[in-house]
C-alpha positions as CSV (number, residue, x, y, z in Angstrom):
1,M,245.7,-12.0,77.5
2,I,242.9,-14.6,77.6
3,S,244.4,-16.1,80.7
4,R,244.8,-12.6,82.5
5,T,241.4,-12.3,81.5
6,F,240.2,-15.4,83.1
7,L,242.2,-14.5,86.2
8,I,240.4,-11.2,86.8
9,K,237.2,-12.5,86.3
10,K,237.8,-14.9,89.1
11,T,239.2,-12.3,91.4
12,S,237.0,-9.7,93.0
13,S,237.8,-5.5,92.9
14,Q,236.8,-2.4,94.4
15,Y,236.7,1.4,92.8
16,L,238.4,5.0,94.2
17,K,236.7,7.8,92.5
18,I,239.9,10.1,91.6
19,S,240.7,13.2,90.1
20,I,243.8,14.5,88.0
21,V,244.5,18.2,87.9
22,Q,246.4,19.1,85.3
23,L,247.7,23.0,86.3
24,N,249.7,23.7,82.8
25,F,251.9,26.1,84.3
26,F,255.7,26.6,82.4
27,N,259.1,26.4,84.5
28,N,259.6,29.8,84.0
29,Q,256.4,30.8,85.9
30,Y,258.4,29.4,88.9
31,L,260.6,32.5,89.2
32,D,257.0,35.2,89.1
33,K,256.0,35.6,92.9
34,N,252.9,37.1,91.7
35,N,252.1,33.9,89.7
36,L,253.1,31.2,92.8
37,I,250.5,33.2,94.9
38,I,248.2,32.7,91.5
39,R,249.0,29.0,91.5
40,E,248.7,28.5,95.4
41,K,245.2,29.9,95.4
42,N,244.3,27.4,91.6
43,I,245.5,24.6,94.0
44,I,243.1,24.9,96.6
45,D,239.9,25.9,94.9
46,N,240.5,22.8,93.0
47,I,241.0,20.9,96.7
48,K,237.4,23.2,97.6
49,E,235.4,22.4,94.6
50,N,236.2,18.9,93.8
51,K,234.4,15.7,95.2
52,S,236.2,12.5,94.4
53,D,238.1,10.5,97.2
54,I,241.5,11.3,95.7
55,I,242.5,14.7,93.9
56,L,246.0,14.5,92.3
57,F,248.2,17.2,91.1
58,A,251.3,16.6,89.4
59,E,255.7,16.7,90.7
60,N,257.0,19.9,92.2
61,D,252.7,21.3,91.9
62,Y,252.8,23.2,95.1
63,P,255.2,26.8,94.6
64,V,256.6,26.9,97.7
65,L,258.6,24.8,100.1
66,M,256.1,22.3,101.4
67,D,256.7,22.9,105.5
68,N,254.1,22.3,108.5
69,K,252.3,25.1,107.3
70,N,251.6,24.8,103.9
71,I,250.8,21.3,104.9
72,I,248.4,22.5,107.5
73,F,246.9,25.4,105.3
74,I,246.1,22.5,102.7
75,Q,244.9,20.5,105.3
76,D,242.1,23.0,106.1
77,N,240.8,23.5,103.0
78,I,240.2,19.4,102.3
79,K,236.3,18.3,102.8
80,Y,236.7,15.1,105.0
81,P,237.4,12.1,103.8
82,A,239.2,12.9,100.2
83,K,242.8,12.9,100.2
84,I,245.1,14.8,97.8
85,I,248.4,14.0,96.7
86,I,250.8,16.3,95.3
87,G,254.9,17.2,94.1
88,G,256.7,19.4,96.2
89,T,260.2,20.4,97.7
90,R,260.4,19.8,101.5
91,K,263.5,20.9,103.4
92,E,264.9,18.5,106.1
93,K,268.6,19.5,108.1
94,N,269.6,21.7,105.4
95,Q,268.5,19.2,102.4
96,Y,265.8,19.5,100.0
97,F,264.0,16.4,98.8
98,N,261.5,16.2,95.4
99,S,258.5,14.8,97.1
100,L,255.1,13.5,96.4
101,F,252.6,13.8,99.6
102,L,249.6,12.4,100.8
103,I,247.5,14.2,102.7
104,D,244.0,13.8,104.2
105,K,242.3,16.1,107.0
106,N,244.4,15.0,110.0
107,S,247.1,13.7,108.9
108,Y,250.0,13.4,106.1
109,Q,252.7,10.6,104.3
110,K,255.4,11.5,102.1
111,F,257.9,10.1,99.6
112,D,261.1,11.5,98.9
113,K,262.5,10.6,95.1
114,K,265.4,8.3,94.9
115,I,266.3,8.4,91.6
116,L,267.7,11.8,90.6
117,V,268.2,13.2,87.7
118,P,271.9,14.5,87.3
119,F,272.1,18.1,85.9
120,G,268.4,18.6,86.5
121,E,268.0,18.2,90.1
122,F,272.0,18.1,91.3
123,I,274.8,19.0,90.0
124,P,277.8,16.1,89.5
125,F,281.2,17.9,90.5
126,R,279.6,21.3,91.1
127,K,282.8,22.6,91.3
128,I,283.9,22.0,87.8
129,F,279.9,22.4,86.3
130,N,279.3,25.1,88.8
131,F,278.0,27.1,85.2
132,M,275.0,24.5,85.6
133,E,273.6,26.5,88.7
134,F,271.7,28.9,86.3
135,I,269.0,25.5,86.0
136,V,269.7,24.0,89.2
137,G,270.4,26.4,91.4
138,T,273.0,26.4,94.3
139,S,271.4,23.4,96.1
140,D,270.9,20.2,95.4
141,Y,268.5,18.0,95.6
142,S,269.3,14.6,98.2
143,K,268.0,11.0,97.2
144,G,265.3,9.8,99.8
145,T,265.8,6.5,102.0
146,D,261.8,5.9,102.3
147,K,260.1,2.6,101.4
148,R,258.6,3.2,98.1
149,I,254.9,2.3,99.3
150,L,252.6,4.3,100.4
151,K,249.1,3.5,102.1
152,L,245.8,4.8,100.3
153,N,243.2,3.3,103.4
154,N,243.2,0.5,105.1
155,N,242.7,-1.9,102.0
156,I,244.5,-0.2,99.5
157,N,248.1,0.1,98.9
158,F,249.9,2.4,96.3
159,L,253.7,2.7,94.2
160,P,254.9,6.1,94.5
161,V,257.2,6.9,91.4
162,I,258.4,10.4,90.8
163,C,259.2,11.4,87.5
164,Y,261.3,9.5,85.4
165,E,261.9,6.8,88.1
166,I,259.2,5.2,86.0
167,I,262.2,3.9,83.4
168,Y,263.7,1.7,86.0
169,F,261.7,-1.2,86.0
170,W,264.2,-2.9,87.9
171,K,264.1,-0.7,90.6
172,L,260.6,0.0,91.4
173,L,259.4,-3.3,93.1
174,N,261.2,-4.8,96.1
175,Q,259.8,-7.1,98.9
176,D,257.4,-4.1,100.2
177,N,255.6,-2.8,97.8
178,F,255.3,-6.2,95.6
179,Y,251.8,-6.7,96.1
180,S,250.6,-3.1,96.0
181,D,247.2,-2.3,94.1
182,I,247.9,0.9,92.0
183,I,250.5,2.9,90.4
184,I,251.0,6.4,90.8
185,N,253.3,8.3,88.9
186,L,254.0,12.1,89.2
187,T,255.9,14.1,86.9
188,N,257.2,17.3,85.3
189,D,257.4,17.1,81.7
190,S,257.6,20.9,80.7
191,W,261.5,20.8,80.4
192,F,260.9,19.3,76.6
193,G,258.2,21.3,75.5
194,K,255.9,19.8,72.6
195,F,258.9,18.0,71.6
196,S,258.7,14.2,72.0
197,G,259.7,14.1,75.1
198,P,256.5,14.0,76.9
199,Y,255.1,11.3,74.3
200,Q,258.3,9.0,74.9
201,H,258.0,9.3,78.6
202,F,254.3,8.8,78.6
203,Y,255.0,5.5,76.5
204,F,256.9,3.9,79.0
205,S,254.5,4.8,82.1
206,K,252.1,2.4,79.7
207,L,254.7,-0.6,79.9
208,R,255.0,-0.6,84.0
209,A,251.1,-1.0,84.3
210,A,250.9,-3.8,82.0
211,E,254.2,-5.1,83.3
212,F,253.4,-5.0,86.6
213,N,249.6,-5.9,86.2
214,K,248.8,-2.6,88.5
215,P,246.5,0.3,87.0
216,L,248.4,2.8,86.7
217,I,247.4,7.2,87.4
218,R,250.0,9.6,85.9
219,I,249.9,12.9,86.6
220,S,252.3,15.4,84.1
221,N,252.0,19.4,85.3
222,N,251.7,20.2,80.8
223,G,250.7,16.9,79.8
224,I,250.2,14.2,79.0
225,S,248.1,13.3,82.4
226,A,246.1,9.6,82.3
227,F,244.7,6.7,83.8
228,I,245.7,3.6,82.1
229,N,244.6,0.1,83.3
230,N,246.5,-3.2,84.2
231,Y,246.5,-4.1,80.5
232,G,248.4,-1.2,79.4
233,K,245.2,0.4,77.8
234,I,244.6,4.0,78.1
235,I,241.3,4.7,79.5
236,D,241.2,8.4,79.5
237,Y,243.2,11.2,79.6
238,I,244.4,14.9,79.4
239,G,246.8,16.2,76.0
240,L,249.5,17.9,76.3
241,G,249.7,21.8,76.5
242,N,246.1,21.4,78.4
243,T,244.5,22.5,81.3
244,Q,241.9,20.5,82.3
245,T,240.5,18.0,85.4
246,K,239.6,14.6,84.5
247,N,237.4,12.3,86.9
248,I,237.5,8.8,87.0
249,S,236.7,5.2,88.8
250,I,239.5,3.3,89.0
251,R,239.0,-0.3,89.8
252,I,240.9,-1.8,91.8
253,Y,241.8,-6.0,91.5
254,D,242.5,-8.4,94.0
255,N,244.6,-10.0,91.8
256,K,248.4,-9.0,92.3
257,K,249.8,-11.2,90.1
258,N,252.6,-9.4,87.5
259,Y,254.8,-10.3,85.0
260,I,257.6,-8.5,85.6
261,I,260.1,-11.9,85.6
262,L,258.9,-12.3,81.8
263,H,259.7,-8.2,81.1
264,K,263.3,-9.2,82.5
265,I,264.1,-12.5,80.9
266,L,262.7,-10.9,77.6
267,F,264.9,-7.7,78.3
268,S,267.6,-9.6,78.8
269,L,267.5,-11.7,75.7
270,I,266.9,-9.1,73.8
271,M,270.2,-7.3,74.9
272,I,272.3,-10.5,74.2
273,L,270.9,-10.6,71.0
274,I,272.2,-6.9,70.3
275,V,275.3,-8.0,71.6
276,F,275.7,-11.3,69.5
277,C,274.6,-9.2,66.2
278,S,277.3,-6.7,66.8
279,I,279.7,-8.8,67.5
280,L,278.4,-11.0,64.3
281,N,278.3,-7.7,62.2
282,K,282.2,-6.7,63.4
283,K,283.9,-10.0,62.2
284,N,282.0,-9.5,58.5
285,E,283.4,-6.3,58.5
286,D,286.9,-7.6,59.4
287,K,287.1,-10.3,56.8
């Protein structure tokens, strides 16, 4: 901790004025067409009224298919130079993608989710498990092939992470994004209700911020949404089940050193210890 504090004091930094918007809609509300109209209006109203540099919404918050027409509709309501980050479903050549969109007044970028949830976003062996279609629908999501990095501006790049991808620490960093400045994690935990799932998922996000040494912004449809600094400390948050907007200035440091290698070593040692203890316990039982 002391060495990290020393490194930060010796590096320059910049700030981003950011808003997270937690809409708190439930999964069954996607089925109500009138509610989709209300949801879209809510998103547009938030974009019009907000004065932050970056305005963030959750995974698949946009209630209808994200096509060029709807992207232009969002752009028409953006106050320059604000940027919008929002999750939505897009379609390309009869394939559907769970995507994160970075939209500004004149252009947009997107990242398609790479690590999909079985029986949530696709059905393995669909012919056998076709009774699960009431959850997933008749079409599967497809895996994305984009590089896991998007550019906020000329100076700041971010690591896009959708939903439970945040758990797979060994799959997130690579040579393309190793020196990215910030992590942005969009998720929808409303499937778990108010049980332990949203809290467990949230704590994994804190771990990624600390081991990657990057500030993390997490926005969940129904909570928990938060600003987390590069130590894994919660700066501010929106609680589970709340409908709220939070504004904060995030400090972005020039220091890009991260601690993923140390955590991988520690993870490997723990797994070796667990296996060793299991073998030792088995031998004692056989005596």
